[in-house]
C-alpha positions in Angstrom: 110.1 174.0 176.5 110.0 170.9 174.2 109.3 171.7 170.6 105.8 170.6 169.6 105.4 168.3 166.7 102.4 168.1 164.4 100.1 165.1 164.9 100.1 162.7 162.0 97.2 163.2 159.5 94.0 161.3 160.2 92.3 159.2 157.5 89.7 161.9 156.7 92.3 164.7 156.4 93.1 164.0 152.8 94.5 167.5 152.2 97.4 166.7 154.5 98.3 163.5 152.8 99.4 164.8 149.3 95.9 163.9 148.2 96.1 165.9 144.9 99.3 164.1 143.7 97.8 160.6 143.4 98.4 159.2 139.9 94.6 158.5 139.4 93.8 162.2 140.1 96.6 163.4 137.9 94.9 161.5 135.0 91.5 163.1 136.0 93.0 166.6 136.0 94.4 165.9 132.5 91.0 164.7 131.2 89.3 167.8 132.6 91.9 170.2 131.1 91.7 168.4 127.8 87.9 168.5 127.6 87.8 172.2 128.6 90.4 172.9 125.9 88.5 171.0 123.2 85.3 172.7 124.1 87.0 176.1 123.7 88.5 175.0 120.3 85.0 174.1 119.0 84.1 177.8 119.3 87.0 178.8 117.0 85.2 178.2 113.6 82.2 180.3 114.8 84.6 183.0 116.0 86.2 183.1 112.6 82.9 183.5 110.8 81.9 186.3 113.3 85.2 188.1 112.8 84.8 188.1 109.0 81.2 189.3 109.2 82.1 191.9 111.8 84.8 193.5 109.7 82.5 193.6 106.7 79.4 194.9 108.6 77.9 198.3 108.3 76.3 200.3 111.2 72.8 199.4 112.3 70.0 201.8 111.3 69.3 204.5 113.8 65.9 203.1 114.7 67.4 199.9 115.9 69.5 201.4 118.7 68.7 200.0 122.1 67.5 202.2 124.9 67.9 199.7 127.7 70.8 197.3 128.0 68.5 194.3 128.7 66.8 194.6 125.2 67.9 192.1 122.5 70.7 193.5 120.4 70.4 193.7 116.6 72.0 191.0 114.5 74.4 191.3 111.6 75.4 195.0 112.0 77.4 197.3 114.3 75.4 199.0 116.9 76.5 202.5 117.9 75.7 203.6 121.5 76.6 206.9 123.2 78.3 206.0 126.5 80.3 207.4 129.3 83.5 205.5 130.2 84.2 204.3 133.7 87.5 202.7 134.6 89.8 201.1 134.5 88.1 198.9 137.1 90.4 195.9 137.0 93.9 195.6 135.6 94.8 192.0 135.0 98.4 192.4 133.7 98.2 193.4 130.1 94.9 195.1 129.4 92.1 196.6 131.6 88.4 196.2 132.2 86.2 199.2 131.3 82.5 199.9 132.1 80.3 201.5 129.5 77.7 203.6 131.2 74.5 205.2 129.8 72.1 207.7 131.4 68.8 206.3 132.4 66.2 208.1 134.7 68.7 210.8 135.6 71.3 208.4 136.7 74.1 206.4 135.1 73.7 202.6 134.7 76.0 199.9 133.4 75.3 199.2 129.7 78.2 196.8 129.1 81.7 196.1 130.1 84.7 195.2 128.0 88.4 194.3 128.1 90.7 196.7 126.3 94.4 195.9 125.6 97.1 197.9 127.2 97.9 200.1 124.3 94.2 201.1 123.9 93.5 201.4 127.6 96.1 204.1 127.9 94.2 206.2 125.4 91.0 206.1 127.5 90.1 208.2 130.6 87.5 207.9 133.3 84.2 209.9 132.8 85.1 210.5 129.1 82.2 210.7 126.7 82.5 208.3 123.8 80.5 206.1 121.4 80.7 202.3 121.7 80.4 200.0 118.7 78.8 196.6 119.6 78.6 193.5 117.5 75.5 191.5 118.5 75.7 192.9 122.1 79.5 192.6 122.5 81.5 195.9 122.6 84.2 195.7 119.9 85.4 199.3 119.6 85.2 202.6 121.4 85.2 205.9 119.4 86.4 209.0 121.1 85.1 212.5 120.2 88.4 213.3 118.4 87.7 210.4 116.0 90.2 208.1 117.6 89.0 204.4 117.6 90.1 202.0 120.4 89.5 198.4 119.6 88.6 196.0 122.4 89.9 192.4 122.7 86.7 191.2 121.0 87.3 193.1 117.8 87.9 191.2 114.5 90.2 188.2 114.6 91.5 188.9 118.1 88.6 187.2 119.8 88.9 183.8 118.1 92.7 183.9 118.3 92.5 184.4 122.0 90.1 181.4 122.3 92.4 179.3 120.1 95.4 180.0 122.3 93.5 179.4 125.5 92.1 176.2 124.2 95.5 175.0 123.0 97.1 175.8 126.4 94.3 173.9 128.2 94.7 170.9 125.9 98.4 170.8 126.6 97.6 169.9 130.1 96.3 166.5 128.9 99.6 165.0 127.8 101.5 166.9 130.5 99.4 165.5 133.4 99.3 162.1 131.8 103.1 162.1 131.8 103.1 163.2 135.4 100.8 160.4 136.3 103.0 157.9 134.5 106.2 159.0 136.2 104.5 159.2 139.6 103.1 155.7 139.2 106.6 154.3 138.7 107.7 155.3 142.2 104.3 155.0 143.9 102.6 151.8 145.1 99.5 152.2 143.0 97.1 154.5 141.3 95.7 155.8 144.6 99.0 156.0 146.4 100.5 159.3 147.7 104.0 157.8 148.1 106.7 158.2 145.5 109.1 160.9 144.3 108.1 164.4 143.2 107.6 164.7 139.5 109.8 167.4 137.8 108.7 166.8 134.1 112.2 167.8 133.0 112.7 164.9 130.5 111.2 165.6 127.0 109.3 162.4 126.5 106.9 162.1 123.6 104.0 163.2 125.7 105.9 166.2 127.1 107.0 167.1 123.5 103.3 167.3 122.5 102.6 169.4 125.5 105.4 171.8 124.7 104.3 172.2 121.0 100.8 173.2 122.3 101.7 175.2 125.4 104.7 177.4 124.3 103.2 178.9 121.1 99.8 179.4 122.7 101.2 181.0 125.9 103.6 183.4 124.0 100.9 184.1 121.3 98.7 185.6 124.0 101.2 188.2 124.9 101.0 190.4 121.8 97.2 190.0 121.8 96.9 191.3 125.4 99.3 194.2 124.6 97.1 195.2 121.6 99.9 194.7 119.0 99.0 194.1 115.4 98.1 190.6 114.2 101.3 190.5 112.1 103.3 190.5 115.4 101.1 187.8 116.8 101.9 185.6 113.8 105.6 186.4 114.1 105.7 185.5 117.8 103.7 182.2 117.3 105.9 181.1 114.4 109.1 181.9 116.3 107.9 180.1 119.4 106.7 177.1 117.4 110.1 176.9 115.8 111.8 177.2 119.2 109.6 174.5 120.7 110.1 172.2 117.8 113.9 172.6 118.1 113.8 171.8 121.8 111.6 168.7 121.3 113.9 167.4 118.5 117.0 168.0 120.6 115.4 166.5 123.7 114.3 163.4 121.8 117.8 163.0 120.5 119.3 163.3 123.9 116.9 160.6 125.3 117.8 158.2 122.5 121.5 158.8 123.0 121.4 157.8 126.7 122.3 154.2 127.7 119.1 152.3 127.9 117.2 155.1 126.1 114.4 154.5 123.7 115.0 154.3 119.9 
C-alpha cells in the first residue's frame, strides 16, 4: 500500500505552522516573563520585613487561637494550633506538601497546607500529632511531641529568598527571548514569519550574558532552599554560581570579539 502523507496545514491550523516561533510572539513571551518576574521581585522587600518580624515574634495569647480555619488569623505573633499531619500528598522533587488537619464536629477537616523541604519532610509521618506555628495564617513550623521543630519553606528568610530566585529566573526570560527573536528575525521573512532557522542560543551575546547572570544563580540557589539546607549553603551556592556565570560571560564575550567580523 502507498504510504500516506500528511495534508499540508490549512490557514486556521496555526499550531501546525510553527506558530509559537514567530519573532513577534517571542518578544511577547519575553515581555510576559519579564513582567511576571518583576511583579514577584516587588514582593521581596515585604518578605524581608515579614521574615525579620517573624523571627522576633512571640507566640499569640491563648485566647486568640482560632477554632475554625476560615476565621481571620491574628497579626504580629506566632499562632500555635494542635494539628494532625496528613501526607505527604504531593512530592514535587525536593520537598513535599503536607496537610494540617484539625478535629471539628467529630471529623477531621483541613486547617492549612504547607510545603516542607526534603530534610524536614523525612522527619514527619502520616497521622502524627503535632503543633503548627502559623505566621498571619501561613504555617511556618511544625513542632513534634518530642520537641523537634520542622521548619516549612515559608519560615524566616527562606520565603523571600525563594521569591527572589523565582523572580530573577522569570526576568532572565526577557533578554533570552528577545535574543531568540532577534536571531530568528535574521533568517525569517518578517516579524510574523514562521520561516527561518532554529534558534540555538549558543552564542553568548550581551543579551544572553545578562540572561545567564540572572538565570544560573537563581536556578542553582533554589536547590539548597528546596533541600532545606542552611542559608549559609544557599549563599555559598549563589556566590559560586554567580562567579561561574560571570567567568563564562567574560570568556564568551572575548571569544565573540576575537572572531573575524566580531563586535568590539
